[in-house]
ZAKOL-585365 format. One record per residue (C-alpha): residue in one letter; x, z, y. Coordinates in pm, 1 decimal. Example, Ala and Ser with C-alpha at 12.3 -4.5 7.8 and 13.67 -1.06 7.14 Angstrom:
A/1230.0/780.0/-450.0
S/1367.0/714.0/-106.0
***
This chain:
M/8216.1/8652.5/6626.3
T/8010.3/8753.5/6919.1
Y/7817.9/9087.1/6920.4
V/7559.2/9168.5/7182.0
R/7500.7/9545.1/7149.6
I/7158.9/9702.2/7179.1
T/7184.4/10088.5/7235.2
T/6809.6/10166.6/7158.1
V/6623.5/10187.1/6845.9
A/6301.9/10092.8/7000.4
A/6346.1/9733.5/6897.1
V/6356.6/9825.0/6533.8
L/6034.9/10022.6/6574.6
L/5857.5/9709.0/6700.3
L/5875.1/9571.7/6345.7
A/5585.4/9788.1/6259.7
A/5391.1/9760.6/6585.2
C/5119.8/9524.1/6682.0
G/5148.0/9347.7/7015.7
P/5093.7/9031.4/7206.7
A/5225.1/8727.9/7028.8
A/5296.6/8524.2/7338.9
T/5658.2/8453.3/7461.2
Q/5774.1/8260.8/7746.4
N/6094.3/8143.2/7565.7
P/6010.9/8086.0/7199.5
P/6303.4/7968.4/6981.5
A/6337.8/7602.9/6888.0
V/6142.6/7515.1/6582.2
G/6085.1/7240.2/6355.1
A/5807.8/6964.9/6387.8
D/5607.3/7120.0/6112.9
T/5531.4/7440.2/6337.9
A/5289.6/7267.4/6564.4
E/5033.6/7211.1/6295.2
I/5043.9/7580.8/6171.8
P/4769.7/7779.8/6368.8
V/4856.7/8142.6/6456.4
G/4647.0/8424.0/6296.1
Y/4547.9/8278.3/5959.9
G/4847.6/8381.0/5741.1
T/4829.2/8650.3/5464.2
L/5186.0/8678.2/5326.1
R/5385.7/9001.6/5345.2
R/5750.7/9012.8/5455.3
D/5842.0/9149.9/5112.7
E/5683.6/8848.7/4944.4
I/5926.7/8596.3/5098.6
A/6244.1/8794.3/5214.6
V/6562.9/8745.6/5015.4
R/6668.0/9073.2/4881.7
F/6971.4/9172.6/4670.9
Q/7180.0/9479.0/4617.2
T/7548.3/9582.1/4581.1
D/7667.6/9914.5/4448.6
Q/7628.9/10054.2/4802.7
L/7366.5/9857.4/4977.4
D/7026.5/9700.3/4960.7
I/7020.0/9373.1/5168.1
Q/6718.0/9189.8/5307.9
V/6732.1/8858.2/5488.1
L/6430.1/8713.0/5659.4
P/6421.7/8375.9/5849.1
L/6257.4/8413.1/6201.2
H/6176.4/8043.6/6210.9
E/5815.4/7993.0/6339.2
G/5730.7/7763.1/6063.4
V/5796.5/8063.7/5831.0
I/5659.9/8365.0/6013.6
R/5341.7/8206.3/6114.6
L/5250.0/8215.8/5760.5
L/5285.0/8592.5/5756.1
A/4989.0/8835.4/5808.1
P/4876.9/8839.7/6177.4
D/5004.7/9197.1/6255.0
T/5346.2/9109.6/6092.9
Y/5370.5/8786.9/6285.7
R/5285.8/8971.4/6615.4
S/5553.2/9235.1/6554.6
L/5816.7/8985.0/6468.9
R/5732.2/8774.0/6780.9
Q/5735.4/9078.5/6997.5
L/6068.5/9181.8/6855.3
I/6220.6/8827.5/6941.2
Q/6060.4/8849.5/7275.2
S/6202.1/9194.0/7354.4
Q/6551.3/9067.3/7260.1
Q/6532.9/8724.2/7417.6
E/6781.9/8792.3/7694.1
A/7028.7/8927.5/7444.8
I/6973.1/8635.3/7213.0
E/7014.5/8365.8/7497.3
R/7334.0/8549.5/7616.1
A/7475.5/8545.1/7269.5
A/7373.2/8176.3/7222.2
R/7553.4/8086.9/7544.7
S/7854.1/8260.2/7442.0
V/7901.5/8037.0/7143.2
N/7761.1/7717.4/7296.2
A/7452.9/7720.7/7057.3
L/7173.0/7530.5/7225.2
R/6921.5/7563.9/6943.8
P/7026.3/7859.2/6721.9
S/6835.5/7942.2/6400.1
L/6743.6/8310.0/6401.3
V/6755.0/8529.3/6094.3
M/6686.4/8900.5/6059.9
V/6928.1/9086.7/5836.9
T/6869.2/9450.2/5721.9
F/7134.4/9661.4/5539.2
S/6990.8/9979.2/5368.2
G/7215.1/10242.4/5229.1
V/7205.4/10330.7/4869.5
V/7505.5/10581.8/4864.1
P/7648.5/10806.0/5125.8
Q/7878.9/10637.5/5381.7
A/7785.9/10283.3/5245.2
R/7991.4/10035.1/5428.5
F/7868.9/9680.3/5527.1
V/8055.4/9374.4/5654.0
P/7818.4/9186.7/5894.5
D/8010.4/8857.5/5891.7
D/7990.5/8824.1/5510.1
V/7629.2/8711.7/5533.2
N/7626.3/8331.3/5499.2
I/7362.7/8063.7/5428.1
T/7406.6/7739.6/5247.0
S/7148.2/7475.7/5315.7
R/7147.0/7104.3/5212.7
G/7497.9/7156.4/5083.5
R/7642.5/7291.6/5414.0
L/7763.8/7632.7/5459.2
Y/7632.6/7823.6/5762.5
R/7827.3/8127.1/5891.3
P/7686.3/8352.5/6165.6
L/7786.4/8240.3/6516.0
A/7661.6/8568.3/6682.4
I/7482.6/8877.7/6603.3
V/7248.3/9079.9/6816.2
P/7235.0/9439.7/6667.0
L/6907.0/9629.1/6673.8
S/7016.0/9976.7/6548.0
P/7311.2/10212.1/6671.6
Q/7440.5/10233.5/6309.8
W/7551.7/9876.1/6342.6
S/7870.8/9950.4/6544.1
S/8002.3/10193.6/6274.4
Q/7926.2/9952.7/5993.4
Q/7846.4/10251.8/5787.5
I/7508.2/10391.6/5665.0
D/7378.7/10670.3/5444.1
P/7098.8/10664.2/5199.7
R/6762.5/10582.5/5364.9
Q/6934.1/10464.8/5684.0
Q/6909.7/10109.2/5780.0
A/7117.6/9873.1/6014.2
T/6920.8/9580.1/6132.3
A/7037.1/9281.4/6342.2
I/6931.8/8926.3/6446.1
Y/7173.7/8670.0/6334.7
L/7239.2/8351.9/6518.8
F/7323.0/8043.8/6297.8
D/7378.6/7698.4/6401.3
D/7084.4/7461.1/6405.2
G/7008.1/7265.2/6100.4
I/6917.7/7521.8/5834.2
A/6616.9/7387.7/5638.3
F/6407.8/7699.9/5596.0
R/6128.6/7513.0/5427.7
E/6351.2/7390.6/5158.2
A/6561.8/7582.6/4887.2
L/6865.8/7757.5/5025.4
T/7124.6/8006.2/4904.7
V/7212.4/8339.2/5075.4
T/7543.8/8483.3/5000.3
Y/7705.0/8834.2/5078.4
Q/8071.2/8863.9/4980.5
R/8073.9/8765.8/4610.7
L/7703.8/8780.8/4564.7
S/7480.6/8473.5/4566.2
N/7101.2/8464.0/4589.0
D/6884.2/8157.9/4539.6
A/6540.4/8342.1/4545.9
W/6442.1/8148.2/4867.8
S/6330.1/7867.0/4635.8
G/6043.1/8088.9/4516.1
S/5960.9/8177.7/4881.1
V/5928.6/7809.2/4960.1
R/5672.1/7764.2/4703.8
L/5466.4/8048.0/4837.8
L/5507.5/7926.7/5188.3
E/5389.1/7576.4/5095.3
R/5079.8/7704.1/4926.2
E/5014.0/7940.7/5217.5
H/5054.1/7653.0/5465.1
A/4766.6/7471.2/5295.5
R/4545.7/7774.4/5278.7
V/4612.8/7847.7/5646.5
L/4493.6/7491.7/5743.5
T/4181.3/7540.3/5529.4
R/4105.3/7873.8/5686.1
A/4163.5/7747.5/6042.6
Q/3929.4/7447.1/5981.6
A/3649.4/7691.9/5842.9
A/3672.0/7930.5/6122.2
P/3382.8/7928.0/6376.6
A/3451.4/7741.8/6696.8
P/3504.9/7980.8/6995.0
P/3201.4/8002.4/7236.8
P/3211.4/7758.4/7523.4
D/3316.9/7871.3/7865.0
D/3039.4/7956.5/8116.4
***
C-alpha cells in the first residue's frame, strides 16, 4: 500500500469552500461525462454517499468520478473539483508509484464515535460487476490519518486510488472489515433521475450573449 502524506488540513477545509471548477489535469472519466453539463446539479453529498457505522466509527464513502459529482449542487461540485486539483500532484505521484494509469478516485471519511476510535484504511474495499477492488494507494488529507486513531467529532479523510474499471453508475458494494453496504444502488437511481433533470435544465437555460 502506498501512502502520500499531506501535512496540512487546508485541503479538508476546501470541501466547504467555493472556488474555480477548472483543472488542467482532470481524472479519467467515463464516456457519459461529456454529456453532463456543469452547474445544473442539485443533489447533496449526503444524498448519495455510502454511509455505515461500526461500534467506534462512522464511515462515509463518496466516489469522485466526474459522472457522479457533476450531478451535485454547483458549490459542492466546485469544492470537490478544487480539492482534487489541490491534490493533483500527490494523486499523480501515488498513481505512478503503483503503475495506475487511470485510477478511480474515491473520498473516504472516518468519523470518531468513541474516544480513541481506531480505523484500518486498507479495509475499505469495493465490489463492482463481480470484481473486488482493493485500494492501490491512499492520499491522506488530515493529520489524524497517520495515527489511525480519532476521538469523537474528529475526522480522518483521504482520497483513495482504486484500479480503473469500477462502474460508479451501476450498483456496487462497499465493505469495511466484516461490514457490507449495498446502499449505492439507491444512489444510482437518484443519479439517473438527476442526470435527466440536468439535461432538461441545461436545454431550458438561456443562451449566453454573443461576443462583441
